[in-house]
C-alpha positions in Angstrom: 4.5 -42.6 13.9 3.0 -40.6 16.7 6.2 -40.7 18.8 8.1 -39.4 15.8 5.5 -36.7 15.2 5.8 -35.6 18.8 9.5 -34.7 18.2 8.2 -32.2 15.6 5.8 -30.5 17.9 7.8 -27.3 18.5 8.4 -26.9 14.8 4.8 -27.5 13.9 3.7 -25.0 16.6 6.1 -22.4 15.2 4.7 -23.0 11.6 1.1 -22.7 12.8 1.8 -19.5 14.8 3.6 -17.9 11.9 0.7 -18.5 9.6 -1.8 -17.5 12.3 0.0 -14.1 12.8 -0.2 -13.4 9.0 -3.6 -14.7 7.8 -4.4 -14.3 4.1 -7.9 -14.4 2.7 -9.1 -16.7 -0.2 -6.9 -16.7 -3.3 -4.5 -14.2 -1.6 -2.4 -16.8 0.2 0.9 -15.7 -1.3 3.1 -15.7 1.8 1.5 -18.9 3.2 2.2 -20.6 -0.2 5.8 -19.4 -0.1 6.3 -20.8 3.4 4.8 -24.2 2.3 6.9 -24.4 -0.9 10.1 -23.6 0.9 9.4 -26.2 3.6 8.7 -28.9 1.1 11.7 -27.9 -1.0 13.9 -28.3 2.2 12.5 -31.9 2.4 13.5 -32.6 -1.2 9.9 -32.8 -2.3 9.2 -31.5 -5.8 6.7 -28.6 -5.7 4.3 -26.9 -8.1 3.2 -23.4 -7.1 0.5 -21.1 -8.4 -1.9 -24.1 -8.9 -5.5 -23.0 -8.9 -4.2 -19.4 -8.5 -2.4 -19.7 -5.2 -2.3 -23.4 -4.4 0.7 -25.5 -3.8 1.1 -29.2 -4.6 4.0 -31.4 -3.4 4.8 -34.8 -5.0 6.4 -37.2 -2.6 7.4 -40.3 -4.6 6.0 -41.6 -7.8 2.7 -43.5 -8.5 0.7 -45.4 -9.1 -0.8 -45.9 -6.6 -1.3 -42.3 -5.6 -3.0 -41.0 -2.4 -3.8 -37.4 -1.9 -3.7 -35.5 1.4 -5.3 -32.0 1.5 -5.0 -28.9 3.8 -6.8 -25.6 3.2 -4.8 -22.4 3.7 -7.1 -19.3 3.8 -8.1 -17.2 6.8 -11.4 -15.3 7.5 -12.4 -11.6 7.5 -12.7 -11.6 11.3 -11.0 -9.3 13.8 -9.2 -11.5 16.3 -10.1 -10.9 20.0 -7.7 -13.5 21.6 -5.0 -11.9 23.8 -2.2 -14.4 22.9 1.4 -13.8 21.7 0.6 -15.2 18.3 -2.6 -13.2 17.6 -3.2 -12.0 14.1 -1.2 -9.0 13.0 -3.5 -8.3 10.1 -6.4 -6.0 10.9 -9.8 -7.5 10.1 -8.4 -11.0 9.3 -7.7 -14.1 11.4 -7.4 -17.9 11.1 -10.8 -18.6 12.9 -11.3 -22.0 11.4 -8.0 -23.8 12.0 -6.6 -23.7 8.5 -3.3 -22.6 9.9 -3.3 -25.8 11.9 -4.3 -27.9 8.9 -1.3 -26.6 7.0 1.0 -27.4 9.9 -0.4 -30.9 10.2 0.1 -31.6 6.5 3.6 -30.2 6.5 4.3 -32.4 9.5 3.0 -35.4 7.6 5.4 -34.5 4.8 8.3 -34.4 7.2 7.4 -37.9 8.6 6.8 -39.5 5.2 10.0 -38.0 3.7 12.1 -39.8 6.3 10.9 -43.2 5.0 8.8 -42.8 1.8 6.2 -45.5 1.2 5.8 -47.1 -2.3 3.8 -45.0 -4.7 3.1 -41.3 -4.5 1.7 -39.1 -1.7 0.3 -36.0 -3.3 0.2 -33.0 -0.9 -2.6 -30.6 -1.8 -2.4 -27.2 -0.1 -5.6 -25.6 -1.2 -6.5 -21.9 -1.4 -9.9 -20.4 -0.6 -12.0 -23.0 1.1 -14.1 -20.2 2.6 -14.6 -18.0 -0.4 -15.4 -18.3 -4.1 -13.9 -16.3 -6.9 -15.5 -14.1 -9.5 -16.7 -17.2 -11.4 -18.2 -18.7 -8.3 -15.5 -21.3 -7.9 -13.7 -22.2 -4.7 -10.2 -23.5 -4.2 -11.1 -27.2 -4.4 -12.7 -26.8 -7.8 -9.8 -24.8 -9.0 -7.3 -27.5 -8.0 -9.4 -30.2 -9.6 -9.6 -28.2 -12.8 -5.8 -27.8 -12.7 -5.4 -31.6 -12.6 -4.6 -32.1 -8.9 -6.7 -35.3 -8.7 -5.4 -37.0 -11.9 -4.5 -40.6 -11.1 -5.4 -40.3 -7.4 -6.9 -43.4 -5.9 -8.0 -42.0 -2.5 -7.9 -38.7 -0.7 -7.9 -37.8 3.0 -8.2 -34.6 5.0 -8.8 -33.6 8.6 -10.5 -30.6 10.2 -9.9 -29.2 13.7 -12.9 -29.4 15.9 -13.0 -27.6 19.2 -16.0 -29.5 20.5 -13.9 -32.7 20.4 -11.2 -32.8 23.1 -7.5 -32.8 22.1 -6.2 -36.4 21.9 -9.2 -37.7 20.2 -10.3 -38.3 16.6 -13.8 -38.3 15.2 -14.8 -40.4 12.2 -18.0 -41.2 10.4 -18.7 -43.3 7.3 -21.3 -42.2 4.8 -22.9 -38.7 5.0 -20.6 -36.5 7.1 -21.2 -32.8 6.0 -24.2 -31.2 4.3 -24.5 -29.7 0.8 -24.6 -25.9 0.7 -26.3 -23.4 -1.6 -26.8 -19.7 -1.3 -29.9 -17.7 -2.0 -29.7 -14.0 -3.0 -33.0 -12.1 -3.0 -33.9 -8.5 -3.9 -37.3 -7.4 -2.7 -38.6 -4.4 -4.6 -41.2 -1.9 -3.5 -41.8 1.8 -4.1 -39.9 4.5 -2.3 -41.6 7.2 -0.4 -41.3 9.6 2.6 -41.4 7.8 5.9 -44.2 10.2 7.1 -46.4 9.1 4.1 -46.1 5.3 3.9 -49.4 5.1 2.0 -47.8 6.8 -1.0 -45.2 4.0 -1.4 -44.8 0.3 -0.9 -42.4 -0.6 1.9 -39.9 -3.3 0.8 -38.7 -3.7 4.3 -42.2 -4.8 5.4 -42.4 -7.1 2.3 -39.0 -8.5 3.2 -40.1 -9.2 6.7 -43.0 -11.3 5.4 -40.7 -13.1 3.1 -38.3 -13.9 6.0 -41.1 -15.3 8.1 -42.1 -17.5 5.1 -38.5 -18.7 4.6 -38.3 -19.7 8.2 -41.3 -21.9 8.0 -40.1 -23.9 5.0 -38.1 -26.4 7.0 -40.8 -26.9 9.7 -43.7 -27.2 7.3 -42.5 -28.2 3.8 -39.8 -30.7 4.6 -40.3 -34.1 6.2 -39.4 -33.9 9.9 -36.9 -36.8 9.5 -34.9 -35.0 6.7 -32.2 -32.6 7.9 -32.4 -29.2 6.4 -31.5 -25.6 7.3 -32.3 -22.2 5.8 -30.7 -19.3 7.6 -31.1 -15.7 6.5 -27.7 -14.2 7.2 -27.9 -10.7 5.7 -30.6 -8.0 5.2 -29.6 -4.7 3.7 -31.9 -1.8 2.9 -32.6 1.8 3.6 -30.5 4.9 4.1 -32.4 7.0 6.6 -35.1 6.6 9.3 -37.6 8.8 7.4 -37.1 7.3 3.9 -38.9 4.2 2.6 -36.4 2.6 0.2 -37.0 1.2 -3.2 -35.6 -2.2 -2.4 -34.1 -4.5 0.2 -31.5 -7.3 -0.4 -31.4 -10.6 1.5 -29.0 -13.5 1.5 -29.5 -17.0 3.0 -27.5 -20.2 3.3 -29.2 -23.4 2.4 -28.1 -26.8 3.9 -29.3 -30.3 3.1 -28.2 -33.9 2.7 -30.7 -35.4 0.3 -30.9 -34.3 -3.4 -34.7 -34.3 -3.3 -34.8 -32.2 -0.2 -32.3 -29.8 -1.8 -34.6 -29.3 -4.7 -37.6 -28.9 -2.4 -35.8 -26.1 -0.5 -35.0 -24.3 -3.8 -38.6 -24.6 -5.0 -40.1 -23.4 -1.7 -37.7 -20.4 -1.4 -39.1 -19.3 -4.8 -42.6 -19.6 -3.5 -41.8 -17.7 -0.3 -40.3 -14.9 -2.3 -43.5 -14.7 -4.3 -45.3 -13.2 -1.2 -43.6 -9.9 -2.2 -45.3 -10.1 -5.6 -48.7 -11.1 -4.1 -48.6 -7.9 -1.9 -47.9 -5.6 -4.9 -44.1 -5.6 -4.9 -41.6 -7.7 -6.9 -38.5 -9.8 -6.3 -35.4 -11.2 -7.9 -34.0 -14.5 -6.8 -30.7 -16.2 -7.6 -29.8 -19.5 -6.0 -26.1 -20.3 -6.4 -25.5 -24.0 -6.1 -22.5 -24.7 -3.9 -20.8 -27.9 -2.8 -22.3 -31.3 -2.7 -22.5 -33.2 0.6 -19.4 -35.1 1.9 -19.9 -38.8 1.8 -17.1 -40.7 3.3 -16.1 -44.0 1.7 -16.8 -47.0 4.0 -13.5 -48.8 3.5 -11.4 -45.7 3.7 -13.2 -44.6 6.9 -12.5 -48.0 8.4 -8.9 -47.5 7.5 -8.8 -44.1 9.3 -10.5 -45.6 12.3 -8.0 -48.5 12.5 -5.0 -46.1 12.3 -6.5 -43.8 14.9 -7.1 -46.7 17.3 -3.5 -47.8 16.9 -2.2 -44.3 17.5 -4.4 -43.2 20.3 -6.4 -46.2 21.6 -9.9 -47.3 20.8 -11.4 -45.3 23.6 -10.1 -42.1 22.0 -11.8 -42.6 18.6 -15.3 -41.3 18.4 -18.1 -42.0 16.0 -19.4 -38.4 15.3 -22.7 -37.2 14.1 -23.2 -35.6 10.7 -22.9 -31.9 10.6 -24.9 -29.3 8.7 -21.6 -27.5 8.1 -20.3 -27.8 4.5 -16.8 -28.2 3.1 -15.5 -28.1 -0.5 -13.6 -31.3 0.3 -16.7 -32.8 -1.2 -15.5 -31.6 -4.7 -12.5 -34.0 -4.5 -14.8 -36.9 -3.5 -16.5 -36.5 -6.9 -13.2 -37.5 -8.4 -12.0 -40.2 -6.0 -13.2 -41.9 -2.7 -11.9 -40.5 0.5 -12.4 -39.7 4.2 -12.8 -36.4 5.9 -12.2 -36.8 9.7 -12.2 -34.6 12.7 -9.1 -33.8 14.8 -9.9 -33.1 18.4 -8.4 -29.7 19.3 -10.5 -28.5 22.2 -8.9 -27.3 25.4 -9.7 -29.8 28.2 -12.2 -28.4 30.7 -13.0 -25.3 28.6 -16.0 -24.4 26.6 -15.4 -25.0 22.9 -13.8 -22.2 21.0 -16.2 -22.3 18.1 -15.0 -21.8 14.5 -15.8 -18.6 12.6 -15.6 -16.7 15.9 -13.2 -13.9 16.9 -12.1 -16.0 20.0 -11.5 -19.3 18.1 -8.3 -21.1 19.1 -7.0 -24.6 19.4 -4.9 -26.8 21.7 -1.7 -27.1 19.8 -0.9 -30.5 21.2 -3.3 -31.7 18.4 -0.7 -30.8 15.7 1.6 -33.8 16.0 -1.5 -36.0 16.3 -2.9 -34.6 13.0 0.5 -35.0 11.3 0.8 -38.6 12.5 -2.8 -39.4 11.4 -2.3 -38.0 7.9 1.1 -39.7 7.4 -0.1 -43.0 8.8 -3.3 -43.3 6.7 -1.4 -42.4 3.5 1.4 -45.0 4.3 -1.2 -47.6 5.3 -3.2 -47.1 2.1 -0.1 -47.2 -0.2 1.2 -50.4 1.6 -2.0 -52.2 0.8 -3.9 -51.4 4.0 -7.3 -52.0 2.3 -8.7 -55.3 1.1 -8.5 -56.0 -2.7 -12.1 -54.8 -3.1 -11.4 -51.6 -1.3 -8.3 -50.9 -3.4 -10.3 -51.5 -6.6 -12.9 -49.0 -5.5 -10.1 -46.5 -4.7 -9.2 -46.3 -8.4 -12.1 -44.6 -10.1 
């Protein structure tokens, strides 16, 4: 499978670079979806477009059994700083998280599987908007699930490029793999005044600073030290001039956790921390938007991914990775069926990692045929009975 995939390397690189040069943000992936649909149609794979707004689903074969493979398509609102021939041509947008590579890998898997289709169905999910949510607070995975993308699916697999893992390696982990994510939106209200006469008002910037300090002590003092948790204040917005005390200040924070009880503790303690503003004479509004649950990889399916990776790359190139506090809406599919989310090594050998969500993110494109071979091989192995009977039974829930 890997040798066949390597013959596709130039085509996969061309696909990845075309998408990279023309990034589209969440639920705006019109041209990306068109490229995907045309490529699948050339392979003779039936396609549904406009799924979950801009998603694409390909149906290779007929189930049951049915296995799903997923790739996300959207870019990020970041100005690219890489000086490469394939740099983004869209001002203020780039593929800074590898979703262009994910699409190329899944299209490569479709090319490989179309040559010798396994029994059953491989459902190819090209998902919009992993990074953003729509006006109803729903991301691309939820929209695809609502559109019926997971009906009849017994297992689902996906990969993610990781620059801190060297190209030619695969990282796997059974059980908890990625954190749950929520977002806190806080408005701190005081009383506006002239900056020269602060005693005539109530400074919401000062109140917000007290709240931020309290928020940053929650994990260290209100959560058991052995329980992973993160609260990061990412934005603070307030004020219009240096000599004006504003009426209010807005904050937002990301909340990460693994354990449901810890998750509820964080929500409760954020409310208490915001109460400092009220205790000091001001007021606050708090809205916590619950996001994705944690990713919990199925034991049997993770073992399948590990076996396939060892056969393709060698046992010494398959890593057991640590859980990450990063979050991914792939977890929304795992509510519907068991699966495995694994890491595709894409780091440049001898270089510092090109971190995701950074204007200098990039990947070693030699990872593309490896990713295509991994996705194709795990799907084929699953459909040809690569799990034990118990594993197969668990895969149909």
